[in-house]
N, C-alpha and C positions, 0 to 999 in steps of 0.2 A: 752401876745398879741404879734403877729408877726409884726415887724416894717420893712418897706421898705426904702432903702436908696434912695437918690435923683435920681440916674441913673435908678433904678428900677421903681420909680414913673413916670419918664419921659417915660420910655419904655412902662409901662402899659397905660399911657395916650395916647401914639401913637397908641397902639394896639386898645384901646377903640375907638379912633377917626377913625381909619381905618375901624373898624367894623361898626360904625355908617354911615360913608361915603359909604361904600359898600352897606349896606342895603337901604340907601337913593337912591343910584343909581339904585338899583334893583327895588325900587318902581317907580322911574321915568321911567325906562325902561319898566316896566310892563304897566304903564299908557299909554305911547306912543304906545307901541306894540299893546295894545288892540284896539287903535283907528286908527292905520295906516295900519293894515293888517288883513285879515280874512282867516282862513284855511277852505277850502270848501271840504267836502268829495266828491270825484269824481268817485269812483269805487273801485274794488278790484283787487289784483294781480291775473291774470289768469295763467300766466306761467313765468318761469325764465329760462334763457339759458346762458351757457358758451360755447365759441368756443375756445378751447385751441390753435389750429392752425388756423391761419387766413384762412377763406373760407372753413373750414372743416365742417363736420356734427355736429350739435349742441348737447351738452349734456343737456338734460332737467332735471331741478332740482326742488326740493320742496323749497329749500332755498339757499341763498348765502349771503356772507357779502359784503356790499357796502364799498369799500376802495377807497383811493385816486387814485389808478391806475385802478379801475374798479372792476367787480365782482370777488370774490374769494370764493371757497368752499373747505376747506382742502388744498390739493395740487393743485387743479384745479384753474388756473388763466386765465382770458379771454385774448385771442389773445397774449399769451406769446411766440408763435412761428410763424414764417412766412417763406415761401419758397422764395428763391432769385435766380434770373437768373444771374449767375456770368458774363456772356458775356455782359450784359447791366447794371448790378448793380442795377436792379429794383426789387421791390417786385413782386411776382407772385401770383395772386389771381384767383378766379372763374370768373372774368371778361374775362380773356384770356384763362383760363384752367377750363372750367365748371366741368370737372370730379373731381375736388378737393372737391366738395360738397358731394361726396361718400366716402371720406376719414374719417375713424373713429379713435379717439384717446382717451386715458385715462391716468391718472397718478396713479402709484402704488409705494409706498415706494421709492420715489425719482427717479423713472424710467418713461419715456414716452413710452407708448405702442401705436403703430400705425398699423392700418389694412386698406388695400385697397382691392377692389374686385379682387379675383383670385390670391392673393399673401399671403404667410404666414405672420403672425404678426412679426413685428420688435420691439425690445425693446432697448431704448436708456438710458444709465446710465448718468443722468444729473450731478452727482457729477464729473464724469470723464470729461464730456463736459466742465464744468467750470474749472476744474483743468488743462486740456489741454490748455485752454486760447487762442484758435485760434479765433480771432474776425473778423467778416465780416461786412463791412459797405455797406448799401444799401439805396436806395431812394424810396420815394413814391410820394404822391401828391405834386405838386409845387417843385419837386426835392429836398425836404428836407430830410436830411440823418439821419440814425439811426443805431447804432451798435447792434450786437448780437453775441453770441457764436455759432460757427459752431458745429452742432450736429453729424458730422462724416460721414464716407463714406457709411456705411451700409444703413442708412436711406436715404441718397442721392441717392444711387443706386435704392432703392425700389421706390422712388417717380419719378425718371427719367424714369425707366422702365414703371411705371404706366401711365405716361403722354406722353411717346414717345419723351422725350426731353433729352438734354445733359447738363451737367455742371449746374445743379440746386442743391442748398444747402439749408438745413433747418437750420435756426438760432433761438437762444433762448435768450430772454431778461430776464436775471436773476436779480430779485429785489435785491437791496442792493449792487450791484457791480459797481454802478456809471458809467454805459456805456454811451458813447457819444450819444447825440441826438440833432437834430435841430428841432424836431417835437413837442416841447412844444406848447400846444394850448393856445393862448391868443386872446380871442374874439375881433373883431373889430366892429365899429359902423355899418358897412354895413351888418352885419349878420342878424340884425333885422331892421325893417323899422321905426316904430313910437315909439318904446319903447327903453329905455336905455339898452345897452348891459352890462351884469355883468363884472366888472373889476376883472378878475381872471386869473390864469395861471394853466394849468393842464397838467401833464405828464400822459401818459398811455402806454400800451404795444404797439402792432402793430395794433391798431385800426386806422380807417380812420381819426378820428378827436378827439373824446372826450372819457372819460372813460365809459359813459353809453349812450345807445340808447334805447329810450322808444317809443313804439307804442301802439295803442289802437285797441281793437277788433271792436269797432263801425266804425272806419275809414276803417278797412279791409272789413267789410260788405258793407259799402257804395260804396267802390271801386268795389267790386264784383257785385253789382247791375248794374254796367255800363259795365260789362265784359260778353262776350259770354262764355268764359271758366273761371271757378272760380279758384282762386289760394289760397294758404294758407299764413299765417303770416311768415312761414319759409323762404319765398322768400325775406323778408325784414330784417331778421336776427337781431331782437331786443335782448337786454339784458333782458328787462322787458316788458311784455305785460299786459295792463290794460283792464279790462272788466267793463262795466257799465256806462261809461261817454258818452255824445253825440259824434257823428262823428266830427272829426277835433277839438275837444276840446283842444287837445294838442297844437294847434297853440297859445293858450292864456296863457299857463302856465308860471309862473315866477319861482316858486319853488315847490317842491314836498316833502311830508313827508309820509313815510311808516313805521309805528311803530316808532322806535327811529332813523331811518335813515332819513337824510335830504339832498336833492339834489337840485341843482340850475340849471335851464335850461339856455342854453347859445346860442343855435342856432337851427334853423330848419334843418332837415336832407334832403339835396338834393339827388335825386336818379339817379342811373346810370344803365348800362346794366346788372349789377349783379342781379337786380330784375327780369330779363327775364330768368334766369337760373331755370329750373324746378328741384326741389330738389329730385324728384323721378327718373327722366330720366337722370339727369345731362346734359341736352341739353338746348341751348338757344331757346327761342320762335321764330318761323319763322315769326310771326306777330309783333315781338318786343313788346310783351305785358308782363306786364301791363304798361310799360313805355309809350307806345303810348297813351293809354287811360288817364293816369295821366296828360300827357301834354295838354290834352283838358280842364282840369279844376283845376290843382294843381300846375301851375308854380307860382313863387313868384310875389307879386304885383309890378306894375310898380314903378320905382324909384331906390334907392340904392340897394335894395335886388335883383331886376331883373338884374341889371348890374353885381352883384356879382354871382348869380346863373345861369344866362342865361336861357337856356331852360330845365334845370334839375328840374323836378317836386319835390314837397316836400311831404314827408311821414314820420312822426315821429319827435322826438325832441331829440337833444343832451343835456346831462346834466353832471355836475361835482359834486363832493362831498362837502358838508358843514359839515355834521357829519356822521361818519361811524357807522354802526350797521348791524346786520343780519335782513334780510327781508324774508318773506316766502309767498307761494301761499295762497290766501284766505284773506290776510291782506287788510284792507281798506287803500286807498290812498287818501290824501288830497292835494289840490293845493292852492297856495297863489297868489293873484293878487295885485299888487301895482300900484298906479298912480304916475306920475312924482313928484308931489309936496311932497307927503308923503316920497318918496325915498330921496328927498333933505333934508327934516326935519330929517330923521333918520341919514343921512350922517353927518349933522351938529353936531349931538349929539354923533356920534360914538366915538369921542375922550374921552368922559366922561366915557366910559364903559371899559377902559383898565383893571381896576382891575377885573371887572366882567369876562371879557373874559380870563384874565390870570388865574383866579380861575377855569374857565371851562376847560382850557387847562390842568391844574394840575389834575383836576378830571378825565379828559379823559385819561391822561397818567396812573394814578393809576388804573383806571378801566381796561385799556388794559393789565396791568400787572397781573391782577387777572384772574382766570379762567372764561371763557365765557360759557354761556348756548346757544347752537346752535340749532335753530329749525331744526329738522331732518325729520319731516313728520307728518302724522296724524294717529290716532288710526283707523284702518280699521275694526277690529273685536276683540271681547273679548269672552273668553270661560272658562267655568268651567266644570270639569269632576268629578262629584260626586263620582263615582266608578272608581278606577284606571283602565285604558284601555277601559272604556266604551265610548259610543257615547257622544260627547260634547253637552253641553247646550250653545247655542249662545245667548249672552246677549248684551243689549245696554250699560249697566253700571255694575260695581261691585266696591266693596271697596277693596283697597289694604291694607291688614292687615299684621301683623308680621308673620302670619303663611300661608299667601297666599290670593288668591281672595275669597271674600265672597259677597253674595247677598241674603239678607234675611236669610233664613235657609240653603241656598246652600253654601257649603264649598268645596273647590277644593281637590280632592283625599281624601275625608274623609272616604271612604269605600274601602275595599280591599278584594280580594278573596285569600284564603290561603289553601294550601294543608296541612291538619292536619297531614298527615302521614310523611311528610318530614319537616314540619315547614317552608316552603318557600312561599314567595309571588308568586301568579299566575297572570301573565299579558298576554297581547296579543302576547308577544314574544313566549310563549309556546302555547297559545290558541287564535289564530287570531279571532275566532268567537266572542270574548268579545267585539269587536268594534261595534257590533250590539245590545249590551245591552243598553236599555234606562232607565234612572232613574230621579227621581225628589224628592225633599224634601220639605214638607210643613206641617204645623200644627203638627210638631214633628213626622211625619211619612215619611218613605221612600217608594216611589212607584217605582216598578221595573217591566220592561216588556222585555221579550225576544221573538224572533220570534217563532211563533207556540204555544205559551203558554199564558194563561190569565194573566192579571196584578196582581201582588202580592203587598200587603201593609204590611209594617213592622212597628210596634209601637216602636219608638225609646226610649220612656220613659221607657217602660218595658225592653228593651234591657239593659239600664243602670242600672235599678233597679235589674235585675237578676244578674248582676255583674260578669258574666262568662268571664274571660280574656283568650285570646289566644295570645301567643307570637310567632312571626315569624320573618324571616329575608329576606333581598333582596341582596344587594351587600356586599361584604367583610364579610358576615355572621354577620353583625350588626343587633341587634334585636330590635323589637318595639312591644308594646302591643296594643291590641284593644279589644273592647267588642264584644263578639259573638252575631251575629244578629238572631240566632235561627235556628230551624230545617226546617221551611217552605221554607225560601229563600235558605238555603243550598241545599235542595232537588231540588228546581227549577233550580239552577245553575249547580248542579251536573248532572241533567238529560240533560240540554241543552249542557253542555260541554262533556257529556258522560264520566264522571270520578266520582268515589266515593270519599268520605272523604274531599270534598271541603266545606269550611265554609266562610261566609262573616263576616268581622269584621269592627268595627266602631272606628275611631280615636276620642279621646277627649284630650284636653290639660291637662297636668298633669299626664298622663299615662307614664309608664316607656318607655324610649327610649335610645338606644345607637346611634341613627341616627342623632343626632344634627350635622348640617353642619358647619364645621370650615374650611374655605378656606386654601388650601395648597399652598406653594410657587411655586410648580411645575405646578400649573394650568395655570399660566400666566407667560410671560416673563417680564411683568410690575409688580411693587409692588402690592401684593394681599391685599385687604382690610382685616383688622383684625376685624372679626365679628363672631357671632354665630347665627345660624338660626335653629329653629325647624319648622316643617311643618307637614302636614298630611302624606299620603303615597306617596309623590312625590319621584322621583328618587334621587334628590339632594337638590333642593332649592325651596323656596316658589313660584318663578315666572320663567317662561320660555318665552322669547321674541324672536319673529322671524319677518322677513321683507318680504314684497311682492317682492321687487326688487331682493333679493337673490333667492327667489323661481323662479322668471322669468329667472334669469341667469342660474339656474340649468336646468330648463325646455328647454332652448335653446340647451342644450347638450344631451337631452334625446329623444329617439324615441317615447316612450309612456310617456305622460305628467303625472305629479303627482299634487296633490292639497296640500294646507296647512294642511289639516286634516291628511296627512301622518306624519306630524311633531308635531302635538298636542301642539301648544303654548297656553299660557294664554293670551298673548297680541300680536297682529299682527299689525305691523306698515307699512304704505304705504307712499311712497314719497321719501324715502332716496335712496342713491346709493347702488348697490349690495355690500354685505359684510361689509357695514358700521358698523354693530353691532360688528364686531371684535375690533373696536377702542373705543367703549363706556366705560366710567368709571362710569358715573351716568346718570340717566334718570329722567326727571321731566315731569309729565303730570298733568295739573291743579295744585292742591295743593299736589298731591302725589309725593313722592321722593323715587326713588329706586336706589340701588347701585349694579352695575354689578360686579361679582367676578369670573366667570368661563365661558369658552365657553361650549356649549352643545355638547357633543360627542354623536354620533349617532350609533344605533344598528339595529338589524333585524326588530324592530317594524316599522321602516320607510318603510319597504317593504310590509307591510300589506295594501292591497287595502281597503279603508274604505267603499266602496260600496259593494264589494263582500265578505269581511271578509276572504280573502285568501292572502297568501304570494306570492310575485312575483317569478316566476320560474327563472327569469333572475337576481334575487337578486338586483333589481333596486328600488329606486335610490341609494342604498348603494354602489353598485359597481362603479357607475359613480362618486359619491362623493369622493370615495377613490382615484380617479385619480387626483383630484386637490384641495381637502379640508382637507387633513391630517394636523395635527398640525406641526409647523415648527420644523426642526431638533433641538435636544438639550433636555433640561429637559422636555419640553412639550411633545415631541414625546415619550419620555420614559414613561411619565405619561399616555398619552392617546392612545399610541400604534397605531393600524391601524383603530381606530374609528374616522371617519371624523367629522368635525365640522360644525354644522348648528344651528345658534341661540345663545343666550346668557342667562345664569342664573343670577338671581338678587334677592336681598332681600330688605326689606323695611327699609327706613330711617324715612319717615314720612307717616303716614296712611292718606288716603283720598279716596273719590270716584273718579273714572275716567269714561269716557264714550266715545263711538264711535264718531269720528269727532273731538275730541280734538287734539290740536297740541302737539306733543311730542318734548321735548328739551333734548339735551345730552351735557354732558361734556366729553371731549375726553382724552384718555390716550396719552402718548408721542408717542406710536406706536401701530400697530395692535398686538393683543394678549399681 
């Protein structure tokens, strides 16, 4: 029997006592919490926005992380940059320079990219900006000052030329550099009238006041009902837009919860001439709208608030962070309302909860150090291609399995056309007309239709029973077996393609293959997952994932637009940023878990028009992709050569069904590729 010495017994006793005290406190807290406050569902997140440069065009996002300094998504941080007039030492915004709302910006690999109408893009290396260490101090509201790193001459010249001004500098508030600021937000009692103001202190970037600004769609609609010319929520520049609550419900919010994120409202948002700037024309309203209309019914109530806000009307609510987390479009938001007595009761008991809150802080710290699942978008569409290069079957759902997508008897790329004379796979690379072949599998039969021919049915039981095996190869002469599907379908496809000796073969697990996918270190600059994947007759991996944002970014560069069908993904994600897939390490959709292990390099198949079944004479979009989507120089370029990258390959970690409309989450690699 193990004996404890006195010190150990005392220590164990203390530990047990602490444990009991902690759980007792948790019980008391839970009891009071349940009776002192109520979380009320108020609506859903309609839109999320980050404005990297103060007064710039917003970047609309599917998700971002709520942090102490405001919204963050990857390298994007809200209002991390501001333009400064060096002659006056003041911030320059759309209030005095409305054209700023047409300035577009983005962050890529530590660089700020800025584009203004009529000028070439300028890229700012932010590592050099911080290393140079040139600090500019400027002031904003109430002459409170804040420092930022000067972003250099090139960007300064671009913006001065654009605005027709001199001596304007762009500055950068780099997190973690402890730059000087007098602009810490500490709410005062005058900010709200009849309710206690939260006792908190918030730093933010170059926002007007607080880390978050929240507006509602209902209030926007109510205002528009009073306007002759309708306006959009863009004129109010919120971080978060909520849909579903009553108009002006935000006036009553004390706290908000969206998923795991918890925000505390601290002040109504008083409005200024910035709201009169039309985001499309970059001009102020000649009628001073909507400011004039709002002054008719949205000024602060008489008393301390009116003295504070004067004739500045209220639209939206400012908030700070209680608990950080990712939020995304479509999530339900809840509000909390507290009366004064309950707040006093909770305040009196706050000192009893030191252990509880310390434990929560420790948990938060550990959680932050582990990898985060970031909401990246929603599943826009799902596709299975029963015959390699055939027309896709668009599905609401399928199961993610070890060998690829499955739905009922449908399996992805389970069939393949083979040239028996050469032993090679035949795809739309050689025979573009294959994209018009339609197929379906049900009741152990393959139904296949080609233009100008009657439907043919293949009994798959008999195909397997007959047991005739054909061995063929695709890339690198790696071979794979399949069951010959018979003479009837061979004749149909040979006649359609106008080639002899073509046979259709069927994949079944367990057949001989040399095409097991084992990721190579050259495929990525990041560590490549150690895994092995078998699949049907796919090019490489069980899953190919592409994004709507990347397609849109490509189409902006093309004269003739293409569709996602040119790229033939299994899973199509909507809502993330362009080329975000370059950085994904893992994907989670519902209970399904996929691991990304290679970028998808593209070939002439992307040039096949899915409607016409013909290749592009201009070799598009392949030609355009080669201009800006080649793998980075080094081992990846040697491996992928001049094949541009679009989409990402993945294999299964955990099997499960997924469906259209589900939220997709990603874990990120340290860097793109």
